[in-house]
All heavy atoms as a GROMACS GRO file, in nm:
protein
  529
    1SER      N    1  -3.513   2.797  -0.809
    1SER     CA    2  -3.430   2.754  -0.697
    1SER      C    3  -3.480   2.620  -0.645
    1SER      O    4  -3.593   2.581  -0.670
    1SER     CB    5  -3.433   2.858  -0.585
    1SER     OG    6  -3.563   2.867  -0.532
    2VAL      N    7  -3.395   2.554  -0.575
    2VAL     CA    8  -3.431   2.432  -0.504
    2VAL      C    9  -3.400   2.458  -0.357
    2VAL      O   10  -3.283   2.474  -0.323
    2VAL     CB   11  -3.349   2.310  -0.554
    2VAL    CG1   12  -3.384   2.186  -0.475
    2VAL    CG2   13  -3.372   2.287  -0.703
    3PRO      N   14  -3.500   2.476  -0.271
    3PRO     CA   15  -3.642   2.460  -0.298
    3PRO      C   16  -3.699   2.580  -0.374
    3PRO      O   17  -3.634   2.684  -0.384
    3PRO     CB   18  -3.703   2.452  -0.158
    3PRO     CG   19  -3.611   2.535  -0.074
    3PRO     CD   20  -3.473   2.512  -0.132
    4ARG      N   21  -3.821   2.563  -0.423
    4ARG     CA   22  -3.890   2.670  -0.496
    4ARG      C   23  -3.945   2.773  -0.398
    4ARG      O   24  -3.950   2.750  -0.278
    4ARG     CB   25  -4.005   2.610  -0.578
    4ARG     CG   26  -3.956   2.517  -0.687
    4ARG     CD   27  -4.069   2.442  -0.754
    4ARG     NE   28  -4.163   2.525  -0.827
    4ARG     CZ   29  -4.150   2.557  -0.955
    4ARG    NH1   30  -4.046   2.514  -1.024
    4ARG    NH2   31  -4.240   2.631  -1.015
    5ALA      N   32  -3.989   2.885  -0.454
    5ALA     CA   33  -4.058   2.991  -0.379
    5ALA      C   34  -3.974   3.052  -0.267
    5ALA      O   35  -4.018   3.068  -0.155
    5ALA     CB   36  -4.192   2.941  -0.324
    6VAL      N   37  -3.849   3.088  -0.301
    6VAL     CA   38  -3.765   3.160  -0.206
    6VAL      C   39  -3.758   3.306  -0.248
    6VAL      O   40  -3.784   3.341  -0.364
    6VAL     CB   41  -3.622   3.099  -0.197
    6VAL    CG1   42  -3.629   2.953  -0.154
    6VAL    CG2   43  -3.546   3.113  -0.325
    7ALA      N   44  -3.726   3.394  -0.155
    7ALA     CA   45  -3.716   3.537  -0.183
    7ALA      C   46  -3.603   3.562  -0.284
    7ALA      O   47  -3.498   3.500  -0.276
    7ALA     CB   48  -3.691   3.614  -0.055
    8LEU      N   49  -3.629   3.654  -0.377
    8LEU     CA   50  -3.534   3.682  -0.484
    8LEU      C   51  -3.506   3.831  -0.492
    8LEU      O   52  -3.598   3.913  -0.492
    8LEU     CB   53  -3.592   3.634  -0.618
    8LEU     CG   54  -3.513   3.662  -0.744
    8LEU    CD1   55  -3.378   3.591  -0.741
    8LEU    CD2   56  -3.594   3.617  -0.866
    9GLU      N   57  -3.377   3.865  -0.500
    9GLU     CA   58  -3.331   4.003  -0.512
    9GLU      C   59  -3.231   4.009  -0.626
    9GLU      O   60  -3.144   3.922  -0.639
    9GLU     CB   61  -3.265   4.044  -0.381
    9GLU     CG   62  -3.210   4.182  -0.376
    9GLU     CD   63  -3.140   4.209  -0.244
    9GLU    OE1   64  -3.207   4.206  -0.140
    9GLU    OE2   65  -3.016   4.230  -0.247
   10VAL      N   66  -3.242   4.111  -0.712
   10VAL     CA   67  -3.148   4.130  -0.821
   10VAL      C   68  -3.097   4.274  -0.816
   10VAL      O   69  -3.176   4.369  -0.813
   10VAL     CB   70  -3.212   4.102  -0.959
   10VAL    CG1   71  -3.112   4.128  -1.071
   10VAL    CG2   72  -3.265   3.960  -0.966
   11ASP      N   73  -2.967   4.288  -0.813
   11ASP     CA   74  -2.902   4.419  -0.809
   11ASP      C   75  -2.957   4.508  -0.697
   11ASP      O   76  -2.981   4.627  -0.715
   11ASP     CB   77  -2.915   4.489  -0.945
   11ASP     CG   78  -2.843   4.415  -1.056
   11ASP    OD1   79  -2.745   4.344  -1.026
   11ASP    OD2   80  -2.886   4.426  -1.172
   12GLY      N   81  -2.979   4.446  -0.580
   12GLY     CA   82  -3.022   4.522  -0.464
   12GLY      C   83  -3.171   4.552  -0.456
   12GLY      O   84  -3.216   4.621  -0.366
   13LYS      N   85  -3.250   4.499  -0.551
   13LYS     CA   86  -3.394   4.524  -0.553
   13LYS      C   87  -3.470   4.393  -0.534
   13LYS      O   88  -3.442   4.295  -0.604
   13LYS     CB   89  -3.437   4.587  -0.685
   13LYS     CG   90  -3.375   4.721  -0.710
   13LYS     CD   91  -3.416   4.774  -0.846
   13LYS     CE   92  -3.338   4.902  -0.877
   13LYS     NZ   93  -3.366   4.949  -1.012
   14GLU      N   94  -3.566   4.392  -0.441
   14GLU     CA   95  -3.650   4.274  -0.425
   14GLU      C   96  -3.738   4.261  -0.548
   14GLU      O   97  -3.803   4.357  -0.589
   14GLU     CB   98  -3.735   4.287  -0.299
   14GLU     CG   99  -3.654   4.283  -0.172
   14GLU     CD  100  -3.741   4.294  -0.048
   14GLU    OE1  101  -3.862   4.269  -0.055
   14GLU    OE2  102  -3.685   4.331   0.057
   15VAL      N  103  -3.739   4.142  -0.609
   15VAL     CA  104  -3.816   4.122  -0.733
   15VAL      C  105  -3.919   4.010  -0.721
   15VAL      O  106  -3.979   3.970  -0.820
   15VAL     CB  107  -3.724   4.098  -0.854
   15VAL    CG1  108  -3.642   4.221  -0.884
   15VAL    CG2  109  -3.635   3.977  -0.832
   16GLY      N  110  -3.939   3.958  -0.600
   16GLY     CA  111  -4.040   3.855  -0.581
   16GLY      C  112  -3.983   3.726  -0.529
   16GLY      O  113  -3.892   3.725  -0.448
   17ARG      N  114  -4.041   3.616  -0.581
   17ARG     CA  115  -4.002   3.483  -0.537
   17ARG      C  116  -3.968   3.397  -0.659
   17ARG      O  117  -4.008   3.429  -0.770
   17ARG     CB  118  -4.115   3.420  -0.456
   17ARG     CG  119  -4.152   3.506  -0.333
   17ARG     CD  120  -4.251   3.442  -0.242
   17ARG     NE  121  -4.199   3.340  -0.154
   17ARG     CZ  122  -4.114   3.357  -0.054
   17ARG    NH1  123  -4.063   3.474  -0.030
   17ARG    NH2  124  -4.077   3.257   0.023
   18THR      N  125  -3.896   3.290  -0.635
   18THR     CA  126  -3.864   3.197  -0.743
   18THR      C  127  -3.976   3.097  -0.759
   18THR      O  128  -4.047   3.069  -0.660
   18THR     CB  129  -3.733   3.122  -0.714
   18THR    OG1  130  -3.751   3.042  -0.597
   18THR    CG2  131  -3.617   3.218  -0.696
   19PRO      N  132  -3.998   3.041  -0.877
   19PRO     CA  133  -3.929   3.075  -1.002
   19PRO      C  134  -3.974   3.213  -1.050
   19PRO      O  135  -4.084   3.258  -1.019
   19PRO     CB  136  -3.972   2.965  -1.097
   19PRO     CG  137  -4.103   2.919  -1.047
   19PRO     CD  138  -4.099   2.938  -0.897
   20ALA      N  139  -3.890   3.277  -1.127
   20ALA     CA  140  -3.920   3.412  -1.176
   20ALA      C  141  -3.874   3.426  -1.320
   20ALA      O  142  -3.774   3.367  -1.360
   20ALA     CB  143  -3.850   3.516  -1.091
   21LYS      N  144  -3.949   3.504  -1.395
   21LYS     CA  145  -3.909   3.538  -1.531
   21LYS      C  146  -3.892   3.690  -1.533
   21LYS      O  147  -3.987   3.765  -1.507
   21LYS     CB  148  -4.016   3.495  -1.631
   21LYS     CG  149  -3.976   3.519  -1.774
   21LYS     CD  150  -4.077   3.461  -1.869
   21LYS     CE  151  -4.031   3.479  -2.012
   21LYS     NZ  152  -4.122   3.414  -2.106
   22LEU      N  153  -3.769   3.734  -1.559
   22LEU     CA  154  -3.736   3.875  -1.552
   22LEU      C  155  -3.671   3.921  -1.681
   22LEU      O  156  -3.607   3.843  -1.751
   22LEU     CB  157  -3.637   3.901  -1.437
   22LEU     CG  158  -3.676   3.848  -1.299
   22LEU    CD1  159  -3.557   3.858  -1.205
   22LEU    CD2  160  -3.793   3.927  -1.245
   23THR      N  161  -3.684   4.048  -1.708
   23THR     CA  162  -3.612   4.109  -1.818
   23THR      C  163  -3.498   4.190  -1.758
   23THR      O  164  -3.521   4.285  -1.683
   23THR     CB  165  -3.704   4.202  -1.901
   23THR    OG1  166  -3.813   4.124  -1.952
   23THR    CG2  167  -3.629   4.265  -2.016
   24LEU      N  168  -3.374   4.150  -1.789
   24LEU     CA  169  -3.256   4.216  -1.735
   24LEU      C  170  -3.170   4.268  -1.848
   24LEU      O  171  -3.166   4.209  -1.957
   24LEU     CB  172  -3.174   4.117  -1.651
   24LEU     CG  173  -3.244   4.055  -1.530
   24LEU    CD1  174  -3.155   3.947  -1.469
   24LEU    CD2  175  -3.279   4.161  -1.428
   25LYS      N  176  -3.098   4.375  -1.822
   25LYS     CA  177  -3.005   4.429  -1.920
   25LYS      C  178  -2.888   4.333  -1.938
   25LYS      O  179  -2.853   4.259  -1.847
   25LYS     CB  180  -2.952   4.565  -1.874
   25LYS     CG  181  -3.056   4.673  -1.870
   25LYS     CD  182  -2.994   4.803  -1.824
   25LYS     CE  183  -3.100   4.911  -1.817
   25LYS     NZ  184  -3.044   5.038  -1.770
   26THR      N  185  -2.827   4.337  -2.055
   26THR     CA  186  -2.708   4.258  -2.082
   26THR      C  187  -2.599   4.300  -1.983
   26THR      O  188  -2.583   4.418  -1.953
   26THR     CB  189  -2.660   4.284  -2.226
   26THR    OG1  190  -2.765   4.249  -2.315
   26THR    CG2  191  -2.537   4.203  -2.260
   27GLY      N  192  -2.527   4.202  -1.932
   27GLY     CA  193  -2.418   4.231  -1.839
   27GLY      C  194  -2.424   4.145  -1.715
   27GLY      O  195  -2.495   4.045  -1.710
   28VAL      N  196  -2.350   4.185  -1.613
   28VAL     CA  197  -2.339   4.110  -1.489
   28VAL      C  198  -2.436   4.166  -1.386
   28VAL      O  199  -2.449   4.288  -1.371
   28VAL     CB  200  -2.195   4.115  -1.435
   28VAL    CG1  201  -2.183   4.041  -1.302
   28VAL    CG2  202  -2.098   4.056  -1.536
   29HIS      N  203  -2.503   4.075  -1.314
   29HIS     CA  204  -2.600   4.113  -1.212
   29HIS      C  205  -2.574   4.036  -1.084
   29HIS      O  206  -2.534   3.920  -1.088
   29HIS     CB  207  -2.743   4.085  -1.260
   29HIS     CG  208  -2.780   4.159  -1.383
   29HIS    ND1  209  -2.830   4.287  -1.379
   29HIS    CD2  210  -2.771   4.126  -1.513
   29HIS    CE1  211  -2.853   4.328  -1.502
   29HIS    NE2  212  -2.817   4.232  -1.586
   30VAL      N  213  -2.598   4.101  -0.970
   30VAL     CA  214  -2.586   4.038  -0.839
   30VAL      C  215  -2.723   3.982  -0.801
   30VAL      O  216  -2.822   4.054  -0.800
   30VAL     CB  217  -2.540   4.139  -0.732
   30VAL    CG1  218  -2.532   4.072  -0.595
   30VAL    CG2  219  -2.407   4.200  -0.770
   31VAL      N  220  -2.727   3.854  -0.771
   31VAL     CA  221  -2.851   3.786  -0.733
   31VAL      C  222  -2.838   3.736  -0.589
   31VAL      O  223  -2.735   3.681  -0.551
   31VAL     CB  224  -2.880   3.666  -0.827
   31VAL    CG1  225  -3.003   3.591  -0.782
   31VAL    CG2  226  -2.894   3.714  -0.970
   32VAL      N  227  -2.944   3.758  -0.511
   32VAL     CA  228  -2.950   3.707  -0.374
   32VAL      C  229  -3.078   3.626  -0.362
   32VAL      O  230  -3.185   3.673  -0.400
   32VAL     CB  231  -2.949   3.821  -0.269
   32VAL    CG1  232  -2.963   3.766  -0.128
   32VAL    CG2  233  -2.822   3.904  -0.282
   33VAL      N  234  -3.066   3.504  -0.311
   33VAL     CA  235  -3.182   3.420  -0.283
   33VAL      C  236  -3.180   3.388  -0.134
   33VAL      O  237  -3.073   3.370  -0.075
   33VAL     CB  238  -3.184   3.291  -0.368
   33VAL    CG1  239  -3.219   3.321  -0.511
   33VAL    CG2  240  -3.052   3.217  -0.360
   34GLU      N  241  -3.300   3.381  -0.073
   34GLU     CA  242  -3.307   3.359   0.070
   34GLU      C  243  -3.420   3.262   0.101
   34GLU      O  244  -3.534   3.282   0.059
   34GLU     CB  245  -3.330   3.490   0.142
   34GLU     CG  246  -3.325   3.481   0.290
   34GLU     CD  247  -3.328   3.617   0.358
   34GLU    OE1  248  -3.330   3.721   0.288
   34GLU    OE2  249  -3.329   3.618   0.482
   35SER      N  250  -3.386   3.157   0.174
   35SER     CA  251  -3.482   3.055   0.216
   35SER      C  252  -3.467   3.034   0.366
   35SER      O  253  -3.368   2.974   0.410
   35SER     CB  254  -3.457   2.924   0.141
   35SER     OG  255  -3.544   2.823   0.186
   36GLY      N  256  -3.561   3.086   0.443
   36GLY     CA  257  -3.549   3.074   0.589
   36GLY      C  258  -3.424   3.146   0.636
   36GLY      O  259  -3.404   3.263   0.605
   37GLU      N  260  -3.338   3.075   0.707
   37GLU     CA  261  -3.214   3.135   0.757
   37GLU      C  262  -3.099   3.123   0.658
   37GLU      O  263  -2.991   3.177   0.680
   37GLU     CB  264  -3.175   3.070   0.889
   37GLU     CG  265  -3.274   3.100   1.001
   37GLU     CD  266  -3.230   3.041   1.134
   37GLU    OE1  267  -3.111   3.009   1.150
   37GLU    OE2  268  -3.318   3.026   1.220
   38SER      N  269  -3.120   3.054   0.546
   38SER     CA  270  -3.016   3.036   0.444
   38SER      C  271  -3.025   3.146   0.340
   38SER      O  272  -3.133   3.177   0.290
   38SER     CB  273  -3.031   2.901   0.376
   38SER     OG  274  -3.016   2.797   0.467
   39LYS      N  275  -2.910   3.203   0.308
   39LYS     CA  276  -2.904   3.311   0.211
   39LYS      C  277  -2.782   3.290   0.122
   39LYS      O  278  -2.676   3.251   0.171
   39LYS     CB  279  -2.893   3.444   0.285
   39LYS     CG  280  -2.908   3.567   0.200
   39LYS     CD  281  -2.912   3.689   0.291
   39LYS     CE  282  -2.952   3.813   0.216
   39LYS     NZ  283  -2.964   3.929   0.305
   40ALA      N  284  -2.800   3.313  -0.008
   40ALA     CA  285  -2.688   3.297  -0.101
   40ALA      C  286  -2.680   3.418  -0.192
   40ALA      O  287  -2.782   3.475  -0.231
   40ALA     CB  288  -2.707   3.171  -0.184
   41ARG      N  289  -2.558   3.456  -0.226
   41ARG     CA  290  -2.532   3.569  -0.316
   41ARG      C  291  -2.442   3.518  -0.426
   41ARG      O  292  -2.341   3.452  -0.398
   41ARG     CB  293  -2.463   3.681  -0.239
   41ARG     CG  294  -2.430   3.802  -0.322
   41ARG     CD  295  -2.356   3.905  -0.232
   41ARG     NE  296  -2.326   4.025  -0.302
   41ARG     CZ  297  -2.217   4.047  -0.375
   41ARG    NH1  298  -2.126   3.952  -0.386
   41ARG    NH2  299  -2.198   4.161  -0.437
   42PHE      N  300  -2.479   3.547  -0.552
   42PHE     CA  301  -2.395   3.504  -0.663
   42PHE      C  302  -2.412   3.600  -0.780
   42PHE      O  303  -2.503   3.685  -0.781
   42PHE     CB  304  -2.427   3.360  -0.705
   42PHE     CG  305  -2.572   3.335  -0.739
   42PHE    CD1  306  -2.618   3.342  -0.870
   42PHE    CD2  307  -2.663   3.301  -0.640
   42PHE    CE1  308  -2.750   3.319  -0.902
   42PHE    CE2  309  -2.796   3.276  -0.670
   42PHE     CZ  310  -2.839   3.286  -0.801
   43LEU      N  311  -2.323   3.590  -0.876
   43LEU     CA  312  -2.327   3.674  -0.996
   43LEU      C  313  -2.378   3.592  -1.114
   43LEU      O  314  -2.344   3.475  -1.127
   43LEU     CB  315  -2.189   3.728  -1.029
   43LEU     CG  316  -2.121   3.814  -0.922
   43LEU    CD1  317  -1.981   3.851  -0.968
   43LEU    CD2  318  -2.202   3.939  -0.893
   44ILE      N  319  -2.457   3.657  -1.200
   44ILE     CA  320  -2.497   3.597  -1.327
   44ILE      C  321  -2.457   3.692  -1.438
   44ILE      O  322  -2.450   3.812  -1.418
   44ILE     CB  323  -2.649   3.567  -1.334
   44ILE    CG1  324  -2.731   3.694  -1.316
   44ILE    CG2  325  -2.688   3.460  -1.233
   44ILE    CD1  326  -2.878   3.679  -1.347
   45THR      N  327  -2.431   3.638  -1.554
   45THR     CA  328  -2.402   3.719  -1.671
   45THR      C  329  -2.511   3.696  -1.774
   45THR      O  330  -2.535   3.583  -1.817
   45THR     CB  331  -2.265   3.682  -1.732
   45THR    OG1  332  -2.165   3.700  -1.633
   45THR    CG2  333  -2.234   3.769  -1.854
   46VAL      N  334  -2.579   3.805  -1.810
   46VAL     CA  335  -2.686   3.799  -1.910
   46VAL      C  336  -2.626   3.832  -2.045
   46VAL      O  337  -2.561   3.935  -2.062
   46VAL     CB  338  -2.799   3.899  -1.875
   46VAL    CG1  339  -2.903   3.904  -1.986
   46VAL    CG2  340  -2.862   3.863  -1.742
   47GLU      N  341  -2.645   3.741  -2.140
   47GLU     CA  342  -2.592   3.760  -2.274
   47GLU      C  343  -2.705   3.802  -2.368
   47GLU      O  344  -2.814   3.746  -2.364
   47GLU     CB  345  -2.528   3.630  -2.323
   47GLU     CG  346  -2.409   3.589  -2.240
   47GLU     CD  347  -2.348   3.458  -2.286
   47GLU    OE1  348  -2.380   3.412  -2.398
   47GLU    OE2  349  -2.268   3.402  -2.211
   48GLU      N  350  -2.677   3.898  -2.452
   48GLU     CA  351  -2.775   3.948  -2.547
   48GLU      C  352  -2.811   3.841  -2.650
   48GLU      O  353  -2.724   3.770  -2.700
   48GLU     CB  354  -2.721   4.071  -2.620
   48GLU     CG  355  -2.823   4.136  -2.710
   48GLU     CD  356  -2.772   4.266  -2.770
   48GLU    OE1  357  -2.667   4.315  -2.727
   48GLU    OE2  358  -2.840   4.317  -2.860
   49GLY      N  359  -2.940   3.828  -2.676
   49GLY     CA  360  -2.986   3.735  -2.779
   49GLY      C  361  -2.984   3.590  -2.739
   49GLY      O  362  -3.010   3.502  -2.820
   50ALA      N  363  -2.952   3.561  -2.614
   50ALA     CA  364  -2.946   3.421  -2.569
   50ALA      C  365  -3.056   3.396  -2.466
   50ALA      O  366  -3.105   3.488  -2.402
   50ALA     CB  367  -2.810   3.392  -2.506
   51GLU      N  368  -3.094   3.270  -2.453
   51GLU     CA  369  -3.186   3.234  -2.347
   51GLU      C  370  -3.102   3.212  -2.222
   51GLU      O  371  -3.011   3.129  -2.220
   51GLU     CB  372  -3.262   3.107  -2.384
   51GLU     CG  373  -3.366   3.070  -2.281
   51GLU     CD  374  -3.449   2.952  -2.325
   51GLU    OE1  375  -3.391   2.848  -2.359
   51GLU    OE2  376  -3.571   2.966  -2.325
   52ASN      N  377  -3.128   3.289  -2.120
   52ASN     CA  378  -3.048   3.286  -1.998
   52ASN      C  379  -3.131   3.228  -1.886
   52ASN      O  380  -3.229   3.287  -1.842
   52ASN     CB  381  -3.004   3.429  -1.962
   52ASN     CG  382  -2.920   3.492  -2.070
   52ASN    OD1  383  -2.801   3.470  -2.075
   52ASN    ND2  384  -2.981   3.568  -2.159
   53LYS      N  385  -3.092   3.110  -1.836
   53LYS     CA  386  -3.161   3.045  -1.726
   53LYS      C  387  -3.059   2.997  -1.624
   53LYS      O  388  -2.952   2.949  -1.661
   53LYS     CB  389  -3.241   2.924  -1.774
   53LYS     CG  390  -3.357   2.960  -1.862
   53LYS     CD  391  -3.434   2.835  -1.901
   53LYS     CE  392  -3.552   2.870  -1.989
   53LYS     NZ  393  -3.630   2.751  -2.023
   54TRP      N  394  -3.094   3.012  -1.494
   54TRP     CA  395  -3.008   2.966  -1.387
   54TRP      C  396  -3.092   2.904  -1.277
   54TRP      O  397  -3.208   2.939  -1.259
   54TRP     CB  398  -2.929   3.082  -1.326
   54TRP     CG  399  -2.846   3.153  -1.425
   54TRP    CD1  400  -2.719   3.123  -1.464
   54TRP    CD2  401  -2.885   3.267  -1.501
   54TRP    NE1  402  -2.676   3.211  -1.559
   54TRP    CE2  403  -2.776   3.302  -1.584
   54TRP    CE3  404  -2.999   3.344  -1.508
   54TRP    CZ2  405  -2.780   3.409  -1.671
   54TRP    CZ3  406  -3.002   3.451  -1.597
   54TRP    CH2  407  -2.893   3.482  -1.676
   55CYS      N  408  -3.032   2.816  -1.203
   55CYS     CA  409  -3.097   2.754  -1.088
   55CYS      C  410  -2.999   2.754  -0.972
   55CYS      O  411  -2.885   2.710  -0.987
   55CYS     CB  412  -3.137   2.610  -1.122
   55CYS     SG  413  -3.208   2.522  -0.981
   56TYR      N  414  -3.043   2.804  -0.855
   56TYR     CA  415  -2.960   2.795  -0.736
   56TYR      C  416  -3.013   2.681  -0.650
   56TYR      O  417  -3.132   2.673  -0.622
   56TYR     CB  418  -2.962   2.924  -0.654
   56TYR     CG  419  -2.870   2.912  -0.536
   56TYR    CD1  420  -2.734   2.934  -0.552
   56TYR    CD2  421  -2.917   2.873  -0.412
   56TYR    CE1  422  -2.647   2.916  -0.446
   56TYR    CE2  423  -2.831   2.856  -0.305
   56TYR     CZ  424  -2.696   2.878  -0.323
   56TYR     OH  425  -2.609   2.860  -0.219
   57SER      N  426  -2.924   2.595  -0.608
   57SER     CA  427  -2.960   2.482  -0.522
   57SER      C  428  -2.907   2.505  -0.382
   57SER      O  429  -2.785   2.513  -0.361
   57SER     CB  430  -2.903   2.352  -0.577
   57SER     OG  431  -2.927   2.247  -0.486
   58PHE      N  432  -2.998   2.519  -0.286
   58PHE     CA  433  -2.958   2.530  -0.146
   58PHE      C  434  -2.904   2.396  -0.096
   58PHE      O  435  -2.830   2.391   0.001
   58PHE     CB  436  -3.075   2.576  -0.058
   58PHE     CG  437  -3.102   2.723  -0.069
   58PHE    CD1  438  -3.195   2.771  -0.160
   58PHE    CD2  439  -3.034   2.814   0.010
   58PHE    CE1  440  -3.221   2.907  -0.170
   58PHE    CE2  441  -3.059   2.950   0.000
   58PHE     CZ  442  -3.152   2.997  -0.091
   59GLU      N  443  -2.943   2.287  -0.162
   59GLU     CA  444  -2.898   2.153  -0.121
   59GLU      C  445  -2.747   2.138  -0.129
   59GLU      O  446  -2.685   2.077  -0.044
   59GLU     CB  447  -2.967   2.046  -0.206
   59GLU     CG  448  -3.116   2.040  -0.183
   59GLU     CD  449  -3.188   1.950  -0.283
   59GLU    OE1  450  -3.125   1.903  -0.380
   59GLU    OE2  451  -3.308   1.928  -0.262
   60ASP      N  452  -2.686   2.194  -0.237
   60ASP     CA  453  -2.541   2.184  -0.250
   60ASP      C  454  -2.472   2.320  -0.267
   60ASP      O  455  -2.357   2.327  -0.308
   60ASP     CB  456  -2.502   2.088  -0.364
   60ASP     CG  457  -2.552   2.134  -0.500
   60ASP    OD1  458  -2.606   2.244  -0.512
   60ASP    OD2  459  -2.536   2.056  -0.596
   61SER      N  460  -2.546   2.428  -0.237
   61SER     CA  461  -2.491   2.565  -0.242
   61SER      C  462  -2.423   2.596  -0.373
   61SER      O  463  -2.310   2.643  -0.377
   61SER     CB  464  -2.392   2.586  -0.126
   61SER     OG  465  -2.454   2.563  -0.003
   62SER      N  466  -2.495   2.569  -0.484
   62SER     CA  467  -2.434   2.594  -0.614
   62SER      C  468  -2.535   2.651  -0.714
   62SER      O  469  -2.655   2.634  -0.700
   62SER     CB  470  -2.376   2.464  -0.669
   62SER     OG  471  -2.480   2.371  -0.692
   63VAL      N  472  -2.480   2.718  -0.814
   63VAL     CA  473  -2.558   2.774  -0.924
   63VAL      C  474  -2.537   2.686  -1.045
   63VAL      O  475  -2.423   2.650  -1.078
   63VAL     CB  476  -2.514   2.918  -0.957
   63VAL    CG1  477  -2.594   2.974  -1.074
   63VAL    CG2  478  -2.525   3.008  -0.836
   64HIS      N  479  -2.646   2.652  -1.112
   64HIS     CA  480  -2.638   2.569  -1.232
   64HIS      C  481  -2.699   2.646  -1.349
   64HIS      O  482  -2.800   2.714  -1.332
   64HIS     CB  483  -2.718   2.439  -1.213
   64HIS     CG  484  -2.678   2.361  -1.092
   64HIS    ND1  485  -2.571   2.274  -1.094
   64HIS    CD2  486  -2.727   2.360  -0.967
   64HIS    CE1  487  -2.559   2.221  -0.973
   64HIS    NE2  488  -2.651   2.270  -0.895
   65ASP      N  489  -2.639   2.635  -1.466
   65ASP     CA  490  -2.700   2.689  -1.587
   65ASP      C  491  -2.821   2.603  -1.622
   65ASP      O  492  -2.816   2.481  -1.608
   65ASP     CB  493  -2.602   2.687  -1.705
   65ASP     CG  494  -2.493   2.792  -1.691
   65ASP    OD1  495  -2.518   2.895  -1.624
   65ASP    OD2  496  -2.384   2.772  -1.745
   66GLY      N  497  -2.927   2.668  -1.666
   66GLY     CA  498  -3.046   2.595  -1.707
   66GLY      C  499  -3.155   2.598  -1.601
   66GLY      O  500  -3.139   2.655  -1.494
   67SER      N  501  -3.267   2.536  -1.634
   67SER     CA  502  -3.382   2.532  -1.544
   67SER      C  503  -3.356   2.436  -1.428
   67SER      O  504  -3.279   2.341  -1.440
   67SER     CB  505  -3.506   2.486  -1.619
   67SER     OG  506  -3.537   2.577  -1.722
   68CYS      N  507  -3.429   2.459  -1.320
   68CYS     CA  508  -3.420   2.369  -1.204
   68CYS      C  509  -3.497   2.240  -1.234
   68CYS      O  510  -3.594   2.242  -1.310
   68CYS     CB  511  -3.483   2.434  -1.081
   68CYS     SG  512  -3.386   2.568  -1.015
   69PRO      N  513  -3.455   2.131  -1.173
   69PRO     CA  514  -3.530   2.007  -1.190
   69PRO      C  515  -3.669   2.022  -1.126
   69PRO      O  516  -3.685   2.094  -1.031
   69PRO     CB  517  -3.447   1.903  -1.114
   69PRO     CG  518  -3.352   1.979  -1.031
   69PRO     CD  519  -3.340   2.115  -1.088
   70HIS      N  520  -3.765   1.954  -1.183
   70HIS     CA  521  -3.902   1.964  -1.133
   70HIS      C  522  -3.930   1.861  -1.029
   70HIS      O  523  -3.878   1.758  -1.022
   70HIS     CB  524  -4.003   1.950  -1.247
   70HIS     CG  525  -3.989   2.058  -1.348
   70HIS    ND1  526  -4.036   2.183  -1.326
   70HIS    CD2  527  -3.930   2.060  -1.469
   70HIS    CE1  528  -4.009   2.260  -1.432
   70HIS    NE2  529  -3.945   2.185  -1.519
   0.00000   0.00000   0.00000
């Protein structure tokens, strides 16, 4: 996420902070990220056999495929 180290929840379970490397089942998952008073909820689709990476930017309230800029 941008910024880094925000609270991360997947499918209703707290899983730590970003950046995170998780093993998820193939299919659609609900992701919630929270930074201070800002909170975002979005869906991701995990594809079998593919490298799945996403970045949420609080700066423009959007999800991007791929890693976050460093």
